[in-house]
C-alpha positions as a printed Julia matrix, in Angstrom:
352×3 Matrix{Float64}:
  28.81    8.98   -7.39
  25.77   11.26   -6.96
  26.59   13.08  -10.2
  26.86    9.72  -11.95
  23.34    8.98  -10.77
  22.36   12.49  -11.89
  23.37   11.59  -15.45
  20.57    8.99  -15.5
  17.89   11.46  -14.39
  15.15   12.15  -16.95
  14.76   15.58  -18.48
  12.92   18.14  -16.38
   9.9    17.81  -18.66
   9.79   14.03  -18.27
  10.47   14.26  -14.52
   7.53   16.61  -13.96
   5.36   14.35  -16.11
   6.35   11.23  -14.13
   5.76   12.97  -10.81
   2.41   14.3   -12.02
   1.5    10.74  -13.01
   2.45    9.5    -9.57
   0.27   11.95   -7.67
  -2.59   11.67  -10.15
  -2.74    7.9   -10.55
  -0.74    6.31   -7.73
  -0.99    8.59   -4.68
  -3.79    6.37   -3.33
  -1.17    3.62   -2.97
   0.56    5.62   -0.29
   2.34    8.8    -1.27
   4.93   10.18    1.17
   3.64   13.76    0.95
   1.38   16.08   -1.0
   2.18   16.93   -4.61
   2.92   20.57   -3.76
   5.42   19.63   -1.05
   7.2    17.14   -3.29
   7.59   19.57   -6.18
   8.82   22.47   -4.02
  11.04   20.46   -1.65
  12.38   17.64   -3.86
  11.96   17.97   -7.62
  12.54   21.68   -8.2
  15.6    22.03   -5.91
  17.27   19.03   -7.57
  16.8    20.47  -11.07
  17.88   23.94   -9.93
  21.49   22.74   -9.69
  23.69   21.02  -12.26
  25.65   19.04   -9.69
  24.16   16.75   -7.08
  27.42   16.22   -5.21
  26.18   18.2    -2.21
  22.57   17.02   -2.38
  21.26   14.54    0.19
  21.29   10.98   -1.11
  17.99   10.14    0.63
  16.26   13.02   -1.21
  17.69   11.78   -4.52
  16.43    8.28   -3.7
  12.93    9.59   -2.98
  12.93   11.5    -6.26
  13.87    8.46   -8.34
  11.47    6.17   -6.45
   8.53    8.48   -7.2
   9.65    8.89  -10.84
   9.88    5.11  -11.25
   6.27    4.64  -10.17
   5.15    7.64  -12.21
   6.81    6.14  -15.27
   4.92    2.88  -14.66
   1.69    4.9   -14.83
   2.68    6.8   -17.98
   0.08    5.67  -20.5
   2.18    6.97  -23.39
   4.84    4.37  -22.56
   4.62    0.6   -22.91
   3.58   -1.56  -19.98
   6.56   -2.27  -17.7
   8.73    0.22  -19.56
  12.49   -0.4   -19.03
  12.86    3.3   -18.13
  10.79    2.69  -14.98
  13.07   -0.17  -13.92
  16.15    1.97  -14.64
  14.9     4.71  -12.34
  14.06    2.12   -9.72
  17.68    0.97   -9.85
  18.82    4.59   -9.46
  16.6     4.89   -6.38
  18.21    1.76   -4.97
  21.66    3.16   -5.77
  20.93    6.45   -4.04
  19.6     4.56   -1.02
  22.85    2.6    -0.88
  24.79    5.89   -0.78
  22.49    7.23    1.94
  23.3     4.16    4.1
  19.91    4.19    5.84
  20.78    1.12    7.89
  23.61    3.03    9.6
  21.94    6.46    9.41
  18.15    6.06    9.11
  16.16    9.15    8.19
  12.49    9.67    7.55
  13.2    10.72    3.97
  15.2     7.54    3.36
  12.33    5.52    4.82
   9.83    7.33    2.58
  12.08    6.55   -0.39
  12.29    2.88    0.6
   8.53    2.72    1.07
   7.99    4.11   -2.43
  10.6     1.67   -3.74
   8.6    -1.14   -2.15
   5.43    0.04   -3.88
   7.3    -0.2    -7.16
   8.04   -3.87   -6.48
   4.33   -4.42   -5.82
   3.64   -3.05   -9.3
   6.37   -5.07  -10.97
   5.74   -8.23  -12.98
   9.26   -9.58  -12.4
   9.37  -13.06  -10.8
  11.69  -11.83   -8.04
   9.56   -8.77   -7.18
   7.57  -10.48   -4.42
  10.71  -11.86   -2.78
  12.44   -8.48   -2.95
   9.38   -6.75   -1.55
   9.11   -9.17    1.37
  12.79   -8.96    2.35
  13.16   -5.2     1.85
   9.94   -4.46    3.72
  11.44   -6.0     6.86
  14.33   -3.52    6.51
  11.82   -0.67    6.25
   9.98   -1.87    9.37
  13.25   -2.07   11.31
  14.12    1.46   10.18
  10.74    2.68   11.41
  11.44    1.2    14.83
  14.97    2.65   14.85
  13.42    6.08   14.25
  10.89    5.45   17.02
   7.93    5.86   14.68
   6.06    3.11   16.5
   5.91    5.14   19.72
   3.63    7.98   20.79
   5.76   11.11   20.35
   3.33   13.67   21.77
   5.48   14.21   24.87
   8.66   14.76   22.83
   7.96   18.38   21.93
   8.14   17.84   18.16
   6.85   20.25   15.56
   3.18   19.36   14.85
   3.88   18.79   11.15
   6.82   16.5    11.93
   4.68   14.58   14.38
   1.92   14.1    11.8
   4.48   13.06    9.21
   5.85   10.41   11.6
   2.35    9.07   12.29
   1.45    8.98    8.61
   4.62    7.1     7.68
   4.23    4.54   10.45
   0.6     3.75    9.65
   1.39    3.53    5.93
   4.04    0.9     6.7
   1.68   -0.85    9.12
  -0.99   -1.0     6.43
   1.51   -2.27    3.86
   2.6    -4.97    6.3
  -0.96   -6.2     6.87
  -2.04   -6.26    3.22
   1.14   -8.1     2.2
   0.73  -10.62    5.03
  -2.87  -11.32    4.01
  -2.0   -11.63    0.33
   1.06  -13.83    0.8
  -0.32  -15.85    3.72
   2.64  -14.95    5.93
   2.93  -13.51    9.46
   2.75   -9.79   10.09
   5.83   -7.95   11.3
   4.27   -5.33   13.57
   2.8    -6.59   16.84
  -0.09   -4.36   18.0
   1.06   -4.85   21.6
   4.4    -3.23   20.77
   3.34    0.15   19.33
   1.25    3.07   20.53
   1.67    5.54   17.66
  -1.6     7.5    17.29
  -3.24    7.76   13.9
  -2.55   10.88   11.83
  -5.11   13.64   11.45
  -7.09   13.72    8.22
  -6.07   17.36    7.8
  -2.46   16.24    7.2
  -3.43   14.79    3.8
  -6.53   16.64    2.57
  -5.77   15.44   -0.98
  -6.89   11.91   -0.04
 -10.36   13.09    1.07
 -10.32   11.16    4.34
  -9.94    7.77    2.68
  -6.3     7.48    3.73
  -7.13    7.64    7.42
 -10.11    5.32    6.9
  -7.7     2.65    5.66
  -5.73    2.94    8.87
  -8.88    2.64   10.98
  -9.95   -0.41    8.99
  -6.5    -1.87    9.49
  -6.77   -1.43   13.25
 -10.37   -2.63   13.57
 -10.54   -5.4    10.93
  -7.36   -6.53    9.22
  -5.21   -6.83   12.34
  -7.81   -8.91   14.27
  -8.19  -11.2    11.25
  -4.44  -11.68   10.89
  -3.85  -12.08   14.62
  -6.73  -14.48   15.32
  -7.96  -16.08   12.09
  -4.46  -16.71   10.71
  -3.06  -18.06   13.97
  -1.24  -21.4    13.89
  -1.22  -22.11   17.61
  -3.88  -22.22   18.79
  -5.84  -22.51   15.53
  -8.98  -20.37   15.35
 -12.3   -21.84   16.35
 -15.29  -21.38   14.1
 -16.93  -19.2    16.74
 -13.94  -16.85   16.42
 -14.46  -16.66   12.65
 -18.14  -15.9    13.07
 -17.42  -13.24   15.7
 -14.91  -11.52   13.43
 -17.29  -11.78   10.46
 -20.02   -9.97   12.39
 -17.54   -7.38   13.59
 -16.17   -6.6    10.11
 -19.58   -6.39    8.47
 -20.68   -3.95   11.14
 -17.79   -1.54   10.61
 -18.88    1.8     9.14
 -17.57    3.07    5.81
 -16.59    6.72    5.33
 -19.43    9.06    4.43
 -18.62   10.67    1.11
 -20.52   13.48   -0.59
 -22.82   12.48   -3.45
 -20.47   14.13   -5.92
 -17.68   11.81   -4.8
 -19.83    8.79   -5.69
 -20.47    9.86   -9.3
 -18.5     7.12  -11.04
 -18.91    8.7   -14.47
 -17.33   11.94  -13.26
 -14.63   10.29  -11.14
 -11.1     9.86  -12.38
  -9.64    6.36  -12.48
  -7.44    7.28   -9.5
 -10.5     8.32   -7.48
 -12.11    5.0    -8.39
  -9.03    3.22   -7.05
  -9.36    5.15   -3.8
 -13.01    4.17   -3.59
 -12.04    0.55   -4.28
  -9.98    0.66   -1.09
 -13.21    1.27    0.82
 -15.28   -1.58   -0.6
 -12.45   -3.81   -1.76
 -10.57   -3.93    1.52
 -13.69   -4.97    3.42
 -14.43   -7.75    0.94
 -10.79   -8.8     0.97
 -10.79   -9.12    4.76
 -13.92  -11.27    4.67
 -12.51  -13.42    1.88
  -9.3   -14.19    3.75
 -11.26  -14.65    6.99
 -13.4   -17.46    5.56
 -10.92  -19.0     3.15
  -9.55  -21.62    5.57
 -12.97  -23.07    6.41
 -14.12  -22.79    2.8
 -11.21  -25.04    1.81
 -12.05  -27.45    4.61
 -15.61  -27.72    3.35
 -14.49  -28.11   -0.28
 -12.06  -30.86    0.65
 -14.5   -32.86    2.77
 -15.21  -36.0     0.72
 -17.88  -37.14    3.17
 -20.13  -34.2     2.26
 -22.12  -34.58   -0.96
 -23.48  -31.01   -0.99
 -21.04  -28.28    0.02
 -23.95  -25.93    0.72
 -25.12  -28.28    3.48
 -21.71  -28.55    5.11
 -21.28  -27.45    8.73
 -19.17  -24.56    7.37
 -21.86  -23.61    4.88
 -21.77  -20.0     6.03
 -18.08  -19.72    5.09
 -18.78  -21.31    1.71
 -21.45  -18.74    0.93
 -19.39  -15.87    2.38
 -16.3   -16.82    0.36
 -18.38  -17.09   -2.81
 -20.14  -13.75   -2.23
 -16.97  -11.84   -1.39
 -15.09  -13.38   -4.33
 -17.9   -12.39   -6.67
 -17.91   -8.86   -5.26
 -14.12   -8.56   -5.64
 -14.22   -9.72   -9.26
 -17.05   -7.31  -10.05
 -15.16   -4.38   -8.52
 -11.96   -5.22  -10.39
 -13.95   -5.61  -13.61
 -15.52   -2.19  -12.98
 -12.08   -0.64  -12.51
 -10.87   -2.33  -15.68
 -13.74   -0.94  -17.71
 -13.22    2.51  -16.18
  -9.59    2.63  -17.32
  -8.16   -0.53  -18.9
  -4.66    0.9   -19.31
  -4.41    2.0   -15.68
  -5.89   -1.15  -14.18
  -3.57   -3.34  -16.25
  -0.56   -1.65  -14.62
  -1.5    -2.52  -11.03
  -0.08   -6.02  -10.7
  -1.08   -6.64   -7.08
  -4.69   -5.77   -7.94
  -4.79   -8.82  -10.17
  -2.97  -10.86   -7.52
  -5.9   -10.35   -5.17
  -8.31  -10.8    -8.06
  -6.92  -14.23   -8.92
  -7.05  -15.13   -5.22
 -10.79  -14.56   -5.47
 -11.3   -17.03   -8.3
């Protein structure tokens, strides 16, 4: 079966190109490892042998999952190229062989996480449903592996420990962003995990922005989802105002002046930078959206700017405008790349 999957693998030249595309244009989405580690531990060993019968199925799944996303970001290929979807199916097939539900491994979970990112990029009508259902499997696997717990007393290798932390917080971040975008409950309960955040030194290629996302998740997104999105009891307006003040006061990472030169930055670096400004605006938008709708639907108020929730009206308008401007800036920076990030436009349309 593995050799049958091997017959669908791209040529070595195409595989290296797809993987290069992934780490150049999509690593900011949440890559499982550095480019150097992936090439030396996954891609090159797989192409060094003609038969994959003895290769680990979870490694094969990770390879195809990364290639699928890299193919999506191949500007020489058409948007939503069938080749990308074929490799995504091969990743799913290899995952089925790996049986991660019965035998969960970190590599299988990294492969599933990358597979989930592919569904976030897909324009297929069933992509959102598949993402939502499969993500719950990934979260269960993380718990089965104990990633949600503090492993410092377990005597693990420091690199393994950092890898565990990185993977858990990536999944935690994915959970929160999806919950905010889809208006559904989060899976991870902050009272049920104590996994520390990874060190920035574990992923120097992300220039500290990866860990900043996790800090923003902990300090902003989770409080918004836990309090502002609550059904019982519903949030009071004082809670919304408290969270608004808290989020606006959160610091952003200090980047060197060279990192802020938009003309010199690659489109991928711009996407990383978008995570800094965009995530903050997104949190504020979703925080005020409920009371903005209440004000807009109040027929007794003739002027929405004089409504008792006037602050939320202005905040929702300002954050929406900022989001649209940032997305427009990304589009002008690299139209072809921006057009391939489906969930970017999902949040953009939510702002309109």
